[in-house]
Structure formats: structure tokens, C-alpha cells
C-alpha positions, 0 to 999 in steps of 0.5 A: 470068585467061583472056579470051575474044574476041567470037567465042569468047563467041558460040560458047560461048553459042550466039549471034551475034557481033552479039548479043554486041556488042549486049549490050555497046552496051546496057551490059549487059556491060562487057568490057575492050578490047585495044590494038586496041580488040577486046572481051575477056570474062572469066568473069564477063562470060560469066555476064552474057552468059548471063543476058542471053541467057536474059532476052531469050529470055523476052521481058522488057523491055530496062529489066528486063533492064538492072536485073537484070544491073546487080544481078547485076554488082554481086554478081559478085566479081572474081578469085575463085569466084562467091558464092552470091546470089539475083537476083529479078526481080518486075515492075519490082523487082530483089531481091538476097538471100544464100542462105538468106534467104527470098523471098516474092513480093508480086505474082502476076506471074511471077518469074525466080529464079536464083542466081549459082552456078546460072548459073556451073554452066551456063557452066562446062562450056562454059568447061571445054571451052575451058580443056582445049583451051587446056591442050594448047597452054599453054607458058608460066607465064602461060598456066598461071596463067590456066588455074588462075584459070579452073579456080578460078572453075569450082570445079575446085580440083584442076585449079587446083592443078595449073595453078598448080604447073605455072606455078611449075615454068616460072617459080619467081619468078612471084608470083601462082601462089604466092599463089593456090595458098597461098590454096587450101591455106589454105582446105583448112586446110593451114596449113604449106604455105600459109605456105610458099607465101606466104613464097616469094611474098614472097621473089620480090616483097618488096613484094607487100602481098597476100602479107604480108596472107595470111601474117598470116591464116595466122599468126593461124589458127596462133595466132601473133598477134604474128607475124600483127600484124607481117605485117598491119603489113608489108602496110599499110606496102606498101599502106595501102589494104588494108582487111582488114589494118586490120580484122584488125590493129585486132581483134588490137590490141584484144585486147592492150589497145592501144585507141588503135591499134585505133581508128585502124586501125578508122577507117581500115577504115571510111574505105576501105569506105564 
């Protein structure tokens, strides 16, 4: 995933670098640091920064801003497209709801109501310009892969696919583009090509638990349940903490009548997701 410097974040969001640093000091955004201790912001961090700027421009209290951003940060998934959730600030209350659940404010105070996707859509054009400039100079599999992740976060699936394919042209043994590209094709119900990509990822890195798990999902979607169960078992052999592999395997084992094994994996899933 591409990362942005403090200066780049400030330019993208049209605030000063000092304002960006102030948001970090207040704990509203928690970016990574590089070896020189300089901040490096992800796409999700930029969404939070944009939200912080909008909230502070509305003259809301720091306490309310902090609560809203905490609620938003907890619902921002890493490394995948932003989910659609609703953040509502009403007085000192912050409510997070999935899209479709109705909201009726209980007070007459002004309400800030927005969705994560709306925020992402505001930030995405700014990042797209930056990504397109980066694409001109991208010269390594890693840089093309990072561009693919950025495009995917923005919902630009076609651009993401092209970036992942370019990364694989430059490095046919680079596992992450295989997995991400397979996932994109899987979502499009292109099961045969998705399976082929997952298997190439496994050839390049046999110990990649995610590739084995994703293969299990695509095999299950192809109604190859025995092969899917083996893929889930392989994933768990490599990484016993893959909670969804425990859950999927438990479900399939229950269908076969092996209730004892199903319960064992279901209990493992529950322990991992507490």
C-alpha cells in the first residue's frame, strides 16, 4: 500500500503540515513512522485527516472530534476497500451504524451525518492524481503493487487489475499481486482464473496461508467441498490463527456429519474473534 509523507498529506488535504502534525499529536490519526521517525500516512489515515479537518472547521469541541474519529477509525478496514458505515455525532454521542439501518436523532442539536464511502470519494480524486503521477515513474514490481492497492482502495478495479498484472510481469514470483488479483477476479465470479492465480501464489510461496485460504473459498464456490476442506486445513497448518478458515472448515465438517471436529474448529474461531 502506498504511503504519503506529511508534506504530501498536507498538500492533498489543503492544510498546513503543522496542522497535520497537530492532528497526530492529539491522537486523532495514528500513522506509521519510517526509520528516520518521519510520519507515513496510509489511505485510511488520509480519510481520517480529511474528517478531522472537516470536523474542526465546524468549530466542534476537541472531545467530540476525538470521539468521532475513534469511532470511524475502528470501522476502517485495512488493506481493502472501505466499508459503508454511518457515523453520527449528536451532542456528545457518537453512533456507528451499517448502511440501511435508520437513524432518528433523539435531540434537536445539529447532527453531523456522513458515510465512510462519502469520505473516501472526497479523498479519492486527490489520491488518484497522486497515483497517476506515481504510475509515470513506477519502475518496480513493488511500486506497481502499491499502486494497485491504492487504486483498489479507491474502487478503481480496472486500474488495480492493470497495476497488479504489471507487477507480475516485472516479478513473476511476487506473491501479493497474485493474491490480490485473484481476489478481484473472484469477486467478479471469474472462478477459474482466480483459482489459477491462487495456485500460482502458492507455487511462489508454499507457506502463504492466505493463498491457501482463498483457494479454499474459490473451491467451495465451485462446489468442490472436499478440496476446499483440504485447502482450509492447509491454511490452518501454516497459520492456526486464520479465524475464517476455522469457521469455514467447521461449517463444511458439520455438513459431512463430523460434529466433533466441527465443534473444535468453531470453538477455535470463537476464541480468535472474541
